[in-house]
C-alpha positions as MATLAB code, in Angstrom:
seq = 'XXXXXXXXXXXXXXXXXXXXXXXXXXXXXXXXXXXXXXXXXXXXXXXXXXXXXXXXXXXXXXXXXXXXXXXXXXXXXXXXXXXXXXXXXXXXXXXXXXXXXXXXXXXXXXXXXXXXXXXXXXXXXXXXXXXXXXXXXXXXXXXXXXXXXXXXXXXXXXXXXXXXXXXXXXXXXXXXXXXXXXXXXXXXXXXXXXXXXXXXXXXXXXXXXXXXXXXXXXXXXXXXXXXXXXXXXXXXXXXXXXXXXXXXXXXXXXXXXXXXXXXXXXXXXXXXXXXXXXXXXXXXXXXXXXXXXXXXXXXXXXXXXXXXXXXXXXXXXXXXXXXXXXXXXXXXXXXXXXXXXXXXX';
ca = [
      19.299    9.722   20.459;
      21.683   12.560   22.127;
      23.259   13.481   18.998;
      20.621   12.730   16.793;
      17.545   14.558   18.271;
      15.112   14.808   15.443;
      11.467   15.480   15.711;
       7.746   13.957   12.882;
      -3.450   19.156    8.263;
      -5.713   19.108    6.476;
      -6.540   22.889    5.714;
     -10.091   23.890    6.328;
     -11.442   26.070    3.650;
     -14.979   27.527    4.062;
     -17.002   30.325    2.803;
     -16.634   33.615    4.878;
     -19.586   33.451    7.261;
     -21.912   36.363    7.818;
     -21.467   37.523   11.460;
     -20.976   40.822   13.461;
     -17.387   40.169   13.984;
     -14.934   42.047   11.811;
     -12.208   39.504   11.386;
     -12.773   37.671    8.156;
     -11.977   34.003    7.148;
      -9.678   33.670    4.213;
      -9.514   30.694    1.716;
      -6.330   28.660    1.593;
      -5.102   30.414   -1.496;
      -5.430   34.015   -0.090;
      -3.788   32.704    3.198;
      -0.860   31.251    1.459;
       0.114   34.704   -0.023;
       0.181   36.412    3.202;
       2.360   36.472    6.440;
       0.540   35.623    9.523;
       1.541   37.587   12.833;
       0.256   35.017   15.284;
      -1.171   31.543   15.495;
      -4.113   30.644   18.089;
      -6.413   28.214   19.216;
     -10.117   28.354   20.575;
     -11.624   25.614   22.403;
     -15.494   24.822   23.056;
     -18.529   22.722   22.225;
     -18.975   23.518   18.516;
     -22.026   21.642   16.921;
     -21.586   23.038   13.417;
     -18.509   24.526   11.268;
     -20.208   27.970   11.335;
     -20.156   27.823   15.297;
     -16.388   27.655   15.394;
     -15.618   29.898   12.592;
     -17.774   32.575   14.542;
     -15.915   31.914   17.545;
     -12.638   31.978   15.944;
     -13.724   35.325   14.280;
     -14.340   36.739   17.671;
     -10.962   35.545   19.064;
      -9.098   37.110   16.147;
     -10.963   40.316   16.810;
      -9.593   40.447   20.190;
      -6.051   39.950   18.992;
      -6.371   42.734   16.569;
      -6.539   40.543   13.405;
      -8.155   41.717   10.255;
      -8.704   38.034    8.912;
      -7.628   34.603    9.776;
      -7.287   31.156    8.222;
      -8.400   27.983   10.174;
      -5.816   25.205    9.648;
      -7.295   22.333   11.485;
      -9.614   21.255   14.026;
      -8.873   18.782   16.805;
     -11.739   16.682   18.364;
     -11.438   15.713   22.223;
     -10.953   11.930   22.552;
     -13.500   12.184   25.623;
     -16.053   14.280   23.857;
     -17.241   14.254   20.429;
     -18.602   18.130   20.370;
     -15.521   19.423   22.183;
     -13.051   20.932   19.614;
      -9.882   22.622   19.493;
      -9.720   24.947   16.411;
      -6.291   26.440   15.413;
      -5.793   29.455   13.130;
      -3.361   31.799   11.600;
      -3.803   35.453   11.921;
      -3.159   38.407    9.737;
      -3.138   42.150   10.085;
      -4.991   44.376    7.649;
      -1.493   45.353    6.079;
       0.008   41.690    6.418;
       2.995   41.687    3.963;
       2.904   39.363    0.953;
       4.994   36.382    0.951;
       7.841   36.839   -1.412;
       9.184   34.069   -3.484;
      12.952   33.981   -3.408;
      14.394   32.898   -6.694;
      16.416   29.734   -6.134;
      19.360   28.262   -8.279;
      18.316   24.731   -8.588;
      20.274   21.854  -10.748;
      18.181   20.465  -13.516;
      18.512   17.014  -15.172;
      16.517   15.863  -18.196;
      14.418   18.984  -17.758;
      13.485   18.228  -14.288;
      14.627   20.391  -11.221;
      16.295   18.946   -8.154;
      14.762   19.904   -4.938;
      16.942   20.211   -1.796;
      15.483   18.452    1.305;
      14.832   22.000    2.961;
      12.447   22.740    0.097;
      11.085   19.117   -0.675;
      10.018   18.419    2.880;
       7.423   21.313    2.760;
       5.769   20.141   -0.401;
       3.243   17.280   -0.830;
       4.560   14.917   -3.838;
       2.319   13.272   -6.349;
       4.293   10.094   -6.640;
       7.321    8.150   -5.545;
       9.906    6.593   -7.804;
      12.273    3.747   -6.982;
      15.001    2.759   -9.475;
      17.439   -0.219   -9.046;
      20.634   -0.756  -10.721;
      24.471    0.013  -11.255;
      25.077    3.722  -11.145;
      28.893    4.613  -11.449;
      28.495    8.197  -10.496;
      26.120   10.599   -8.512;
      25.244   12.254  -11.986;
      24.176    8.901  -13.625;
      21.799    8.495  -10.326;
      20.456   11.872  -11.179;
      20.110   11.532  -14.762;
      18.014    7.977  -14.311;
      15.649    9.446  -11.467;
      15.163   12.604  -13.404;
      14.348   10.483  -16.610;
      11.690    8.584  -14.711;
      10.453   11.834  -13.115;
      10.103   13.504  -16.584;
       8.018   10.323  -17.803;
       5.628   11.184  -15.074;
       5.246   15.059  -15.971;
       7.083   16.102  -13.032;
       8.514   19.569  -12.483;
      10.995   18.453   -9.804;
      12.251   15.558   -7.703;
      13.762   14.887   -4.360;
      16.094   11.748   -3.647;
      15.150   10.587   -0.136;
      17.357    7.613    0.239;
      19.517    4.973   -1.359;
      20.428    1.397   -0.367;
      23.003   -0.938   -1.539;
      21.601   -4.461   -2.993;
      24.760   -6.404   -3.885;
      26.653   -4.404   -6.440;
      23.487   -2.284   -7.279;
      21.716    0.577   -5.624;
      18.262    1.062   -5.010;
      17.242    4.835   -5.038;
      13.991    6.386   -3.598;
      12.852    9.883   -4.957;
       9.528   11.807   -4.371;
       8.282   13.810   -7.535;
       6.603   17.016   -7.450;
       4.205   19.217   -9.805;
       5.203   22.889  -10.298;
       2.124   23.847   -7.981;
       2.620   21.298   -5.362;
       0.618   22.090   -2.360;
       2.326   22.652    1.064;
       2.505   19.772    3.753;
       1.586   21.036    6.885;
       4.368   20.344    9.183;
       4.538   19.536   12.842;
       6.738   21.872   15.085;
      10.054   20.009   15.919;
       9.292   20.721   19.555;
       5.581   19.484   19.413;
       4.365   17.901   22.808;
       3.333   14.255   22.141;
      -0.370   13.945   21.423;
      -1.028   10.862   23.761;
       1.160   12.042   26.567;
      -0.372   13.285   29.818;
       1.106   16.664   28.969;
      -0.265   16.679   25.604;
      -3.893   16.017   26.811;
      -3.718   18.431   29.762;
      -2.403   21.117   27.055;
      -5.361   20.523   24.706;
      -7.954   20.545   27.612;
      -6.100   24.032   28.657;
      -6.594   25.328   25.154;
      -5.079   28.541   24.077;
      -1.387   28.964   23.599;
      -0.880   25.617   25.483;
      -2.832   23.742   22.987;
      -0.816   25.230   20.067;
       2.061   23.139   21.325;
       0.815   19.881   20.885;
       1.034   17.479   17.757;
      -1.750   18.355   15.186;
      -3.976   16.247   13.171;
      -3.133   16.063    9.677;
       0.305   17.626   10.178;
       3.390   15.742    8.768;
       6.734   14.886   10.546;
       9.057   18.080    9.903;
      12.285   15.480    9.528;
      11.148   12.952    7.033;
       8.545   11.699    4.564;
       6.699    8.698    5.686;
       7.690    6.284    2.942;
       5.349    3.512    3.859;
       2.501    5.844    3.788;
       3.505    7.172    0.390;
       4.335    3.690   -0.979;
       0.764    2.482   -0.265;
      -0.853    5.862   -1.476;
       1.012    5.779   -4.934;
       1.210    1.952   -5.308;
       4.987    2.192   -5.460;
       6.789    0.383   -8.097;
      10.537   -0.186   -8.361;
      12.150    0.527  -11.965;
      14.621   -1.978  -12.511;
      17.884   -0.725  -14.106;
      20.097   -3.697  -13.692;
      19.817   -4.321  -17.544;
      20.551   -1.658  -20.284;
      18.555   -3.278  -23.144;
      15.111   -3.585  -21.154;
      13.390   -1.594  -18.487;
      11.182   -3.575  -16.365;
       8.650   -2.740  -13.516;
       8.817   -4.891  -10.577;
       6.155   -4.305   -7.603;
       7.459   -3.733   -4.093;
       6.945   -6.510   -1.447;
       3.543   -6.143    0.399;
       5.504   -6.025    3.527;
       6.953   -2.551    2.468;
       3.469   -0.694    2.421;
       0.764   -0.547    5.036;
      -2.652    0.948    4.839;
      -2.648    4.606    5.771;
      -4.047    4.950    9.252;
      -7.320    6.866    9.618;
      -6.669   10.608   10.593;
      -8.068   10.492   14.028;
      -4.606   11.318   15.624;
      -1.779   13.551   14.099;
       0.943   11.878   12.113;
       3.478   11.586   14.726;
       6.894   13.527   14.974;
       9.805   11.349   14.002;
      11.766   10.795   17.304;
      14.612    8.515   18.024;
      13.059    5.123   19.389;
      14.595    2.560   21.404;
      13.376   -1.044   20.745;
      13.827   -3.783   23.406;
      14.470   -7.617   22.332;
      10.971   -8.178   23.477;
       9.399   -5.714   20.998;
       8.730   -2.876   23.672;
       9.315    0.621   22.417;
       9.944    4.053   23.752;
      10.798    7.481   22.138;
      13.247    9.866   23.298;
      12.197   13.835   23.618;
      14.514   16.450   22.416;
      15.337   19.454   24.815;
      12.836   21.935   23.579;
       9.899   19.194   23.833;
      10.935   18.090   27.180;
      11.124   21.818   28.610;
       7.216   21.956   27.719;
       6.496   18.937   29.658;
       6.489   17.856   33.488;
       8.383   14.667   34.390;
       6.562   12.107   36.727;
      10.036   10.806   37.922;
      13.928   11.028   37.526;
      16.122    8.427   37.306;
      19.907    7.962   37.099;
      22.378    5.115   36.110;
      26.186    4.727   36.153;
      28.365    2.965   33.762;
      31.056    3.196   30.963;
      29.378    3.753   27.568;
      31.431    4.474   24.391;
      28.561    5.865   22.160;
      25.458    7.960   22.223;
      23.523    4.969   21.025;
      24.461    2.782   24.010;
      23.644    5.758   26.487;
      20.206    6.163   24.706;
      19.465    2.386   24.779;
      20.117    1.984   28.367;
      18.171    5.280   29.285;
      15.294    3.955   27.152;
      15.177    0.386   28.759;
      15.331    1.797   32.292;
      12.525    4.249   31.400;
      10.387    1.536   30.057;
      10.940   -0.507   33.274;
       9.607    2.480   35.193;
       6.417    2.799   33.326;
       7.344    5.720   31.196;
       6.057    6.370   27.642;
       8.670    8.959   26.751;
      12.192    9.846   28.187;
      14.781   12.573   28.035;
      18.390   12.603   28.923;
      18.599   15.782   31.111;
      22.101   15.481   32.067;
      25.386   13.537   32.009;
      28.060   13.860   34.518;
      31.626   12.589   33.839;
      33.378   10.870   36.786;
      36.351   12.938   38.187;
      38.552    9.712   38.323;
      38.017    7.053   35.662;
      35.856    6.787   32.325;
      32.545    6.177   34.004;
      29.731    8.536   33.586;
      26.383    9.021   35.529;
      23.371    9.713   33.359;
      20.107   11.642   34.688;
      16.953   10.500   32.814;
      13.533   12.453   33.061;
      10.405   10.086   32.735;
       7.080   11.268   30.974;
       3.758    9.258   30.569;
];
């Protein structure tokens, strides 16, 4: 949506291979303690892990790197042996990552993480509580109590919804040494778009702009994914004398998809009454892609949602998979506007 443009790896750890190239492969623990100076990709037919590690070592040499860490590999949909390998590069004198001391609130001995910190970390469980909470402090106390019972170091309240006079609150809980979640760039090119497949085929810097396998959305947790992963339960707080556990409805969880494609960036989605859907691209993503057509329409619209819906509807009717509102022109006389929409496959 115009005012709500939000956009969604399993790390490879291997023994440093014996090869003639100088750039050495780092373990995940070593890489996480250093600041990279660049990220690159290599593309080719690799039959073993050692093949692409040696290729990346050679490419890292050319970039002047002393070491590298392979973050993921992407197998071409058309050729099982064709892979695109991504890695972060480090100088010999790479500065160490400095942990800044944060001032965090604490309830029941458990820290409260802000979203900017929580979204970068992998939770080990999800907690939902339901009940009457007179204040924000009461919500934090109740969530922190459940988090503490699970041995959590910290929690993050993701959302809350009203159920009659009660609230249902969803929170993620984290260990102190929680691993990092690999996040998609907010301007990542959609993996299943023509531009995405062309960039992957081109390799190099172009491939770095595409959604990657195993990377998470940078804007939100996938609640259904984690609900299934952690066998999510609701802790009912509607009574003060007893605490009972109620299983969430089966419709609230889905089986995690096989990691053949990247977890998609969360984008504003227009859904038509017949069930057809289309996603809106933000400015940065659209700038990396080539539209196959541009359409325009004119009318009077009060909200951004109305404009996005009308743009999405027309984009679907014109065979697009994605769209981007390129420009909005206000009539000189009257309240009508003309909307220009770029279309992408």
